[in-house]
N, C-alpha and C positions, 0 to 999 in steps of 0.2 A: 517644531513638528515635521516631520519628513511629509512629504505628498506621494502617494504610488500615481503610477502612470493609472490613466482609463482605459476600460477595456474598448477598443474601436467598433462602431456603430455595425450593427448588426444583427437580426434576426436568428442565422445559423451559423455553425462553427465554421463554415464555409465561407459566409459573408464575411464574416470578421477577417478571417484570413488574408482573400482578398482583398482586402481593404488595407491592411498591414503591408500585403505585397505593392501594393500600387505604390504606398508611402515613407515604405520603409524598404525599398527594393535593395538599398546599396548596406544594409546591415547584415550581420549575421543573423544567421535564422539556426543551424547548427554549427559544430564545431568539436573537434576531436582531436586527436594528433596526431589524421593521416587525413584529415582536409577540411576545408570549413563549405558554407553552402550559404550563400546570404538566400534573402527574400525574394529578389526577384528569381533565381535560379532556381531556389525550391519549388515556386509557384508554378515555373512551365515543365517541371518534373511531375508537380501534381496533376496538374490539366493531362498531360499525358496518360498519366494512370489510369486517371478518372475517366480517359476516353477508350483504354485498355479494356478496361472492366468491363463499361459498357459496350465495349465490341463482342465480350465473351458471354453477354445476357445475362451482366448482374445489373438489377435495379434497386430499384425503392424496395426497403426492409430483406433484400438477400446477405446475407450475412458471408462476410471474406474474413479468413483468419490466417495468422499469421504466426509461426515459432520462429522463436527469435529474440536475442539479447535486443539492449537499447541500441538501435544503429537507427542510419537515412531511412532504410527498406521499411522500419516502423513506421519512422513518421510520415512517408511519402502513404505509406498505404493507408492510414489514419483519416487525412485529409482528403483524400479522392473518394473515399468513403462517405463524408461529409459533405460530399461536393455533390454527389449523386443521388443522398439519398439511403444508400447502403448499409451494413449493421459491422461496426469493426469488432472483429474477435482477436484479443490478444492470446497466444498461450506461450506460457514458462516453459523455457530450457529445464526446471525440477518437475514437471510431471513427469508420474510413473505412467508406463505405457497403460493399464487401466483406466486411470485417471485422464488419459489423453483419450482413452478410447470411448470414455462415458460421456465428452465434454461435444467431442464429435460427433456421434452417435445425438445426443441431443439437441444441440445448432445446426446441425447438420446444413455447416458452409457450404454457399454455391461455388466459389473461389478458394485454392490455397497457397500462400507462400510460405517457406520455411527454408531456413538455413541449414548449410549441411552439416557442417561439422564444425562442435563446437567444447572446447575443454579434450579432446579427444573421443567425443561421440557421437555415430552417424546419425544424425536427429533426421534428415533427408529420408533416412532408408527407415526410419523410426514413424516418421507421418506420413510414407506413401504406403508400410502397411496397415495401419490402421484406417486409412483412408479407405482403400481395397475391401480392406472385410468389415468397410461400416457402408460398402458400394456409393462411396463417395467421388469425389473428382479427381484426378490426377494431379497433385502438388509440382507448384511451379517452385522447383528450388535455384538456390543462389548460393554463390559461393560466399563465405564469412573470414574468410583469412584475411587478417586484418579490419582496420574500421572502416576503410574509404568504400565508396559508393561500391555495390557488388560490380562486375564483368555484365551479370546477366540483366540486373536493373537498369546498369550505365545505357544499354542497347535499349531497353524497353521504355525509358523515358527521355532517350536522345532526341535535338532536333523539337522543332513543331509540332502541337498537339494534330493526331491525324484527325482528319472530317467524323466526328460523332459527335451526335445530337445529345446533350448532356441534362438530366432535368432540371425542367427550373419552380418544379412545383414542391420544390424540399421547404419542409416548414418548423420551425422551431420546437414543435410538440411530436417531432418524427425521431425514435430511435436512431442513436447512433452508435450506441458500445452496447454489449453484453460485457458484464467482465462476471465471472464463477467467484462465489464465496469460497472460503478456505476448507469449507467442507470437514472444521475443527468437530465438530458432534453431527456429523451424517453426512450424507449425499450433496457435494456441490449444486450451489441453484445459483443459477445467470441470472444477476440481477438487471434488469433491461435500462438503461438511461437515452434520455433525451435529451436533444441540442440542448435545451431548458435548461433541465438541471445543469448539466456541466454548466452552461454560461452561468447562473445563479452562483453558483458553489467558486466556481473561479473569480467572480466577483467580488465577494469575500476573502478569497486567499489574498487576493492581489491587493487589497486595499490595506487587510493587517500585515504585509511585509511591506507597504510602503517604499517600494524599488521601482526608479524608473530604468527601463529595459534591462531587468535583472540577467545576469547571464547564469543558469540555474544550475547544479549538476544534476546530471540524467544517468541513473544508475540500477533503479530497481526495476523488479520482475516485468516486463508487459502487459500482464494478468493482472497488475496490482491498480487497486484506484489512484494509489498514490501517486502511482506513473502514468494513468492516462489524465489523469487531472492536473497535479502540481508540476510535473515534472515535461507533460507535454501542452497539452492543452490550453490550461493558464498563460504558461508561459510564450507561447505562440501569440496567443490572443491582446497580449500586449510590446509585440515585436520586440522580447527577449530573445536570449540565444541559448539553446540546451548543447550543455557543454555534454557529450557522452562519456561514459566510461564503460568499459565492456561487464567488468561484473564485479561486487565491493572486494576494494582489497584495500588494505589501511594505507598503502603507501600510492597505486594508483590515484585512490582520489586527491589524496595530498597533495599530487604532482599536479596535479588536473589542475587544485584552486591554485597553484603556484601559477603553472604556465597560461592559462588561461584567463586568469586574472577574476575569478569565479566570485561572485557575490551572496549566492543564495547556495543552501545545502538542504534538503530534508533527508533525513535519516531514520530509520526506523532503531530503537535504543540501544537494541545489541551492537549495533553499529559503532556508536559512540562509544559502548564499552569496550570498545575493538580500537579504536584510535585512540581513546585514553591509555589502555595498556600496552598498544604499538612501540609507545617512545621514539615515537617519529614527530610529533610534533611543533617541535623545536628546531627540526632539521627543515623545515619550509617555510616561504615566506607567502604568510596567511593575510597580511595587511588587507589584505580587497574583502574579505568575505565579512559583510555585513548584517547576515538574517542567518542563523541557524537553528530549526526547529525539528522536532521530532513529535510523534504520537504514541504513546505509552509514559510507564513510570518508569523514573530512570534514579538512581541513587544520586542523593548530593553532593558525594566525592568527586562525579564524572562531573556535572554542572559545575560543581567549582574550578574545575580544569578545563575547561572549554569556556570557558567568562575569559581565558586570557588571552582567548583566540579568535574573539567573534564580538564587533558590536553590540547584537541583540538575540537573546537566545528568548526560546519561546515556545511551548507546549502544547497540543491539541486534541482533540477527540475526535472521530471522525470513522466513517463506516462506507462499507460498499454501496449498500441499497439507500444510501443519502448524497449519494455522488460524492464523496471523500469529508469534508471538513464542515463538524457542528459548532465547535468551540475554538477559541483560541486565549493564552494568556496573552499581557499583554504589557508594555516596559516597566509599569509601574509594580507587577509582582515580581518580586524578589524571588530567591532560591527557594525558602521555603514553599511559597507558592505554587512554585511550576515542578514541585517536587513533589506536593501533596494532592495538586490538585489538575484540571485541565484546562482551565479560563472559563470562560465564558460565553454563553452561546451568540455567537454573532448576529446582526439583528434580521438577518433575510430566513432565518429559523425561529420557530414555535418549539421551546423545547418546557414538559412538567415532566415532575417525577409523582408517581404512583405509587403511596405508600401503603401496607397492610397494616402496619403496627406503630401508626401512630407517628406526629411530626416529626418525632427526631430519629425516626430507623431511615435505613436506607430503601429505597424505592426503585422501581423500574424506568428506569427514562423513556420516553415517548416523544413518536417528533411528529410535526406539521410543516408544512412548507413547499412551495415549490422547486425544492433539489429532492426532494426524495423520488425517487424511483417508480417508474410506470408500472412495475412488477415484476415476479421473475419470468423467466420465457417458461412459458409450457408448464407451468405448475401453478393451474389458477387457485384451485384449493389451495395451496403455501402462499399466494399471492392473499386471500381473504383473510387465513389464521395471523399472517405476519397485522393485520390492522385491527384497532378496536372497531367496537360497532359507530362509534361518532367519528373517525378519519383517522387520527393516529396511529402509528407505527411505531410498531413493540423492539425497542432495538433489542429487549434481554437482557440489557447489563442495568448492574444494579450502579445508583448514584445516590448522592444527598447533597443538596447546595452548605456552600461554605463563604456566607457571604453572597456577592453576587455571580462568583464561581461554581464550581461543578466538582465533586472528587469522585471519579470511579472506582469502585469496590470490590467489583467483580460481577461474575454471570449469576442472573436468576437460578441455572441449572447446576451452577456449582457450588452453591453454599454448604457447605456441611453440618450436618445436627448432628452434634456429641452429646450426648449426657444432657440434653434440655437446652443446652447451647447453640446460637446459630452463629458458628465464625466461617468468617471470608477469608477465601485461601488467598486473596490477593495481599492480604496483610499482613498472612505471617511469609509470606513471598518476599515481598517488602522490607521486612527486618532480618528476614537470612540475608538479604543481600546488601544488608548493611556491612553485615562481616566480611573482613580485608580479606579473607582466602573463599569466597565464593563469587562466583562469572554470575549463574543464574541459577533461580530455582524454579520448581515447580511443585505446589501444594494441592492434595485433595484427597479425598475421604474413603474409606474401605472399610465394609462391611465389620463391626463387630456386635459380640454378641453381649457385652455388657454394657456400652454406650451408644449399641444401634449403630453410630460412626468413629472411626477415628482417625484423627488427624494424622499421615505421611507423609513426605516426601522424598524426592530425589533432587539432588540436589546438582549442578555442576563446579566442582571446585580446582585450583589452579592445583594441587596437589594431592592426589587422589591418599599417597602413602600420610601425609603429614595433620591429616584433618580427622578430627572425631565426633563423633556424634555426642557426645558429654559435653566434649570443648563447646559444638552448637548451642547445648541446651542450656547450657551456662551462660553463654552471649544472650542468648531469646529472653531468658528470666530475666533481665535488668530492660527490657524491652517491651513484652509481650505477655498476656495473663501467660498462666500456667495452662490451662485448658484448651488454650490455641498451638504450645508448644507440640512438634511430633512426636509422637509415639515412636516412628521409625524414621531412618532416616539414609537413605542410601546415596550412594556419593559416583560419580562417574566425570570422566573426563570431556565428555562434550552430550548435548541435549539435542533429539530431533527437533527440526525447525521444516516448516511448512515453509511453502514456493513464497510467499509474503516476507522471512524472515521471521515469521513470531516461531514461538514454542509450540511443537505440537501436543497441545494439551490431549489429543484424543487417543494419540499410540501411548503417551506416557499414565493417562489415568486407567489404561486398560494392563501399562505394566505393573503400577501399584498393585490393583487387583491380582493378578497371577503373583506379586512377588509377596503379598499379604496370606495368600492361599497355603503357599508353598512353605509358610513358614523363614523365607530367608532374610540370614543375619545381613544387617548394617556393615 
């Protein structure tokens, strides 16, 4: 039985980090292809940043925004916020200008950092324009060329921390991060998370991975709960190393695993599918990889491939409002279980499934526990609506228990009601993605005069010219009921993704309706 490293003592993330900085000063904290920063050096940088922010008038409850990919500057900013009671606000490089403007206006950060040029786009100019329009502060722009700490940050955090009185009244119940939901079904809402929220969730995550001083890939967007919790906070709480990759790319990721002896990787399912399809897995030494996990459905074929390269595979279920992880699979779960369920709830969260149609029907998953968010930023009505009268958080996800494990079967708002049948889009999507030519699929309901709603699909395939709707229908007839087979299938070479790497269901749902209204053929 593997034994995980314990999270260091302390009531706040800043306390825990300081403890690790004292007891693991020489160990790697941040690693990338350009530099390594140990815990002792990182602690000194964080103290300088904390003093800098206090000197700029930032205090408890103030928001500090940073737009970047996964870089050392982000880690330093997050930890400095944790020490002084400020609230970290990560901004993804995939945000469009209207989305960025909405978040900046809603959160009203008191200080803003921004990378300058990333992948050829001038984010410094974009953030400056948006902040000016919102009457916000002038952003601190830093160079993002290469992976080393930027010259601007290097000067800012060099030497001893200047004399500045840091707050000593930060508590575990104070907010430490705002993470905006993806907005797949409406305007984004900022989930406000406390130190205690993240610490409780991090403990569950670390206990499950059971690794001592993990060396973990850090690659997700910095406004994703998976980044804030799993790729940053939790790893730093146990004295592990963040192995930073500037963006997801199969070759970059595999090279980083080999070069830096990575032991832990969290991926979005689409990333794993791209790794499997890349043909690169055998070209790299992946023998250090001990734990690979993901959140969401993954085809059994992809799981079978990854079994050859990693000691432990696991699936989980989580969400921003729950500070990340809710369930985990165990090492006893086979491929069938980790492809058809999301594991079992961890001991620190209560889960119930509220059914409307009997004991064997799916119901809404509801949560209670110390890792549930403080509420939605500036949205008291939305916060009240998110909880039941007896205090349970409504996830909006439909699930069903399969033994001790939970299977996620869709979103309550996405249920298709066709001809008297309730059809879960996820069931049809999983069946479609089992086809060898299908990369990923989206299934939704469109208005239908005869059935109320009809099942339609938009599918990303490897070769649009060689895939037919008739062939897919024949394939599906062997797997799902005829009432669930899409009446129309539209083929695409790619599907739109949100900043968190998930399918943009809102955009695709709107496209399905437009296509149906226009009578567009397959």
